[in-house]
N, C-alpha and C positions, 0 to 999 in steps of 0.2 A: 504493499500499499503506501503509494506517494506521500510525501510530507504535506505537500499541497492539498490532497485529499484528505488526510488526517486533519488538518487545520480547519478546512472548510467543515468538515463533518462535526467536529466537536464544538464549534461556534453554533452551528444550525441546530444540533440537538439541545444545546443549553437555551438557546433562545425558545425552542418548542416546548421545554419544560417551564421555564418562566413563564410563558404565556398562560399556563394553568393556574387559576387563583386557588392553589390548595392551602388554604389558611387552616391550621390545625383543628379539629382532626380530618379535615377533607383530604382526598389523595386527588380528586378532580382528573381522574384518568392517566396519571402519570405513571402509575406501575404497570397499568395495561400497555402503555406505548412501551415501556422498558422490556416487559415480560416477552412482548412480540418481537423485539430485536434479539433478547437472548434466545428464544426458540430457534430463531435462524441459525444461531451459533451451537446448537446440540443442547442446550440447557432444558432442564425438567422444570417447569415452573408449578408451584403450590401456592395458591392465595390463602391466608390465613386471616380471617375476619373474626376479630374479637370486639364485642359490642360496637362502639362508634369508630374502631380504627380498622385501617385495612393494612396488611402485611404482605411482603412477598418473601418466600425462600425459593431460590432459583438455584439448580446445581447442574454443572457438567462434569460427568465423572462419577466412578463409585469407588475410587481408591484414594488411599491418603497419600500426602498431606492435603487436607483440605484448606485452600487459600480463600478467605471470604472478603468481599467488600461489603461495607456496612454503611447504611446512612439513611436519610429520611427526605421524604417528599414534601412534607409540610413546611410552610413558612409562617414566620409571626405576621399579625395584622399589618397592613401598609401605614395605618396612623394617618396623620392629617394629609389630605390628597393635594392640599393648596402647598404644600412644601415641597413637593417632587417637581423636578424640573421636567420630567417626562412620566406617562402613567405608569405606575408600579408593575402593572401585568401586561404591558406592552414592550418587551424588550428592545432597547434602541441602543446602538453603538455610537458613540461621540468620543472622537479623538482615541480611538484603540481601547476606549473603556465600554464594557458590556453593562448596560443599566437595567434594574429591575428587582422587585422583590424576590430574594431567593438566589440572586445572582452568585454570591460568595457563599451563602448559607442555606442549603448546599447543594443547589441545582448544577452549579458549574462543575462540582466535583463528580455528581453523578454522570454528566455527559462525559468527563474525561475517564471516568470508569470504563463506561459501556466502550467508547472508542478504541482505548487501550486494550480491552478485551477482544475485541474483534480484530484488531491487528495481531495480537499474540496467538489467537485461534488459527489465525490465517497462516502465520508462519510457523508456529509449533502446534499443529493438529495433533499429535501425538505425544503432548506434554504429560510430566509425570503428576500423578495426583489428581485433585478435582478443583474446579474453580466454583466460587458459590457467592450469591447474593442475598444479604438479608437486609430488606428496606422496609420502613415503616412509615406511616403516616400520623404518628403521635411521638415526636421527639421534642417538640417545642412546647407542648402542653403537660398534662398530668403524666405521662408517660407510663401507665399502669396497664395499657392494653397494647403496647408495642413492642419493641426489642424484647423486653423482659418476658412476654407471654411467648415469643417465639422460641426463645432459649428454653423456657419449661418444656415446651413441646419437643424440642429437639433433643434434650436430656432424658425425656422419658422414654424416647426410642433408641437412644444410645448413639445418637448422630452428633459428632464431634467436629468442631471448628479448630483448626490446628494454627493457622495464620490469619489474623484480622486487619484489615485496614480500615479505620473509620474516616471517612472523607470531610471531618469538621474543617472549619478554616484555621489552620494552625500558624501559616507564615506571617511574619512581622513585616518586614521590608521587602523581601524578595521571597518569590515562592520557593519553597524548600528550604529556607534558611532556619526554620525550627520544627522539629518533629516531637509531639508528645508521646512519651514512651510510658506515661502513666498518669494517673490523677490522684488528687487527694481526694480523702473520704468527706462525705458531707452528711451533718446531722442537724436538724432544726428542732426547736422546742418553743411551745407555746405555754408560757409560765404564768400561771393565775396565783397571785398573792392576796389572801383573804385577810381582811380587816374588820371592822365594825363603824358602820356608817352614823353619822350623828352630826350634831351643830359644833361648828369650830369655836363656839364661845365655852364650851363645856368638854375641854381635852379629856377630862377623868372619865367620860363616859363613852369614849370612842377608842378605836385602835387605827391609827393611819396607816394604810398599807404603803403610802408612797414613802412615808418616814421609814416604816420598817423594812422596805425593799431595797432602800438607795445603798446601805452599807454592804449588803449581800452582792447586789449587782456590780458595785465597784471592785469587789473582792474577785469576781468571776473574770470582769474585763482587764484586770490587771495580773491575773493568774499566771504562773509559768506552767506551762502543760508539757512541754517536752522540747527537746533540742533539735528536732528535724533529724535528718541523717544524709547521707551522701546523695539522695534522690529527691527528697523533700524538705521544704523549708519548716520552720517550726510551726506548731499547731496554732491557729487563730481563733478566739472567741470573739462574735461581733454582735452587738445588740442591733437589732434593724428597728424596732418599732416598740414604743412604750404607750399605754393607753389607760386613763385612769380618770377620775372625777365626774361630776353629774352635771357640770356647766354652770352651777352656782359657786359663787366665791364663799359662801359661808355655810357649807356643807363638807364635812370630810367623807371622802368616798368609801365605798364597802369592799372595794377590792381594786388591784392593779394587775393589768396583763402585760406582759413584756415577751417580744418575740425575739428569737437570737438565734444564731448558727455558728457551727464550727465547722471548719475547714481543717482536716487531721490528716498526720502523715501515719506510715505503717507503724510507728511507734505507740499508737494507740487502737483501740477498737471501740465499738459501741458502748459495751458494758463498762470499759474503763471511764468514758465521759460521763456517763450516766451517774457512776458511783460517786465522781468527783463532784458534780454539781449537787448531788443528794446531801453530800458531805457538808458542803458550805451552807446550804439551805437549813440543814437541821442545827447546824452550829449556831445559826443566827436566829433559833427558835421560831421560824416562820410557819405559819399554816398555809400549805401551797399545794397545787397540783400541776403536773406537766403533761401535755400532749406531745409526743415525740413523732417526728417524721423522720424515717431512715431514708436518706437519698442515695446513699451508694457508699461501698467500703472503698479504701484506697487500693491501687493496684500499681505494678511497676513490671515492665517488660525489660528485661536485662539485654545486653547483647547476645545475639543469638541469630538463627537463620533469618527471621522477618526484619529484625531492626537491622542486620548488616546488608541484607538485599535493598532495603529501602535507602539506607545512607548512601550505599554505593552507587544505586541509581542517581540519587541527586547530585552526587559528585561527578557522575558521566553527564548528565544532561546540563547542569548549571555551573559546574566546577564550584559549586559552595560546599564548605564542610558544615553539613547540618549541626544545629545545637540540639541537644536533647533537653526537654522541658517537663515538668509536672504542674506547671502553674495553670490559673485558670479555672474556670467552672467545672462542672461534671459532664459528661456525655455518656451515649449509650456503650461506650467501651466498658462502663461499670457492671454491666449484665453479662458482658460475653467474656471477660477476663477470669472470673470466679471459676469458669469451667475447665480452666487449665490452658486456655488459648492464648499464643503471644498476640498482643494487641497493641497497635500504635495508631495515633491520629496523624494525618497528613493531608493536608489541604491548601487553597489559596489564601492570599491575604486577608486578614479579618478587621481591617480599619474602618469599614463602613458596615459591618453585620447589624441588624436589627435597627439600622439607622434608616432615616428617609434618604432617597437617592442612593441606596444600596448599588454597589458597582464592583465589577471584577474586571483585571486587564487580560483582554482577548489573548494577549501573547502569553500570560501567565497561564490560562487555560490549555493552550497548545504544550506549554512545557509540562504543566502537571500530567498531561496525557503521556507524554514521554517518560515521565518519572513513573508512573504506575505500570507502563509497558515494560521498562526496564527492570523493574521490582519483580514483576511477574517471571520474566527472563531468569532473573538471578535467583529465584526461590523455586521454581518449578521446571528448569531445565538441566538441573544438576542432579543427579541420583543420589547423592548423600542426602538431601532434603527429605528423602522420603523415609527415613528410618525413625 
């Protein structure tokens, strides 16, 4: 396949995907279009619909290792349309930049994956192992019926992913300059501190939950959780919202609600964090309850077949020495890594994701296609990778 053909295809396909207003959890036919293309390459497609979420599991081959491209067709809402230079679901190229909601997060990556796969299958029809796609329409939303449900299904039938590239926009200044080889864990809590409501003029008759909560919250915000490690920074506790009061200045409220989140390293786990927070709240003699949300465990992919293949591909295509990072938010990689898979995230620049006038460089999509292609070559044309 010529370079010109590859370039034309990846941009055209990205535009076709962006033109579909697939706001979470809608897929709007994106996966159907993808599955039709994959079917022509010899993939077996399986649509998994859970509640309001559409998922695609597609696989070419039956042997190991299973190399999986993972991603999502859903996008965040466009926001204020008046602030967009061009309509968000009418993909437009201006000065070499492709504009549209999802251009960078992550329909550009999906297009690059598909074109790279087509090129690889054409050049290496008898490659080792299998190639798979795990695509969901609910990554930007509640994420309860998306990738995690597909993984549960695969695990139940003992179908394992060995290597996985999640196409999240990881690059900073140049495509391929940063590869996420892990992510911090994330746990959120809704903390309710109970007091006793009453008139401010009679402090002996009330228990002010604001006064009671402040010392404990201050201690938690300044607590030393860990020192991180070679792959992860120190764990961070952050208060995101505090709510209390009746709206009247002469009434002590009956409760305070505080929302918080911790992004944590592999030095901690969910239970460690719960125990530490409980200990502080008990020490301050608070009457409280906490509603926990477990967003994902930390994971790390150390140098090995997948990471080496991707870093080598980036060097081949861009001459960049990729930086490995675990920073940023969570991704669906957190559902795949616990199965034992090697998982990395690699995609275009993330400067405009979730913003108005979201855009991606057309040249970056072409380079990303080449990076994905060479990663497949490095991982699936060497017989030692099948061990």
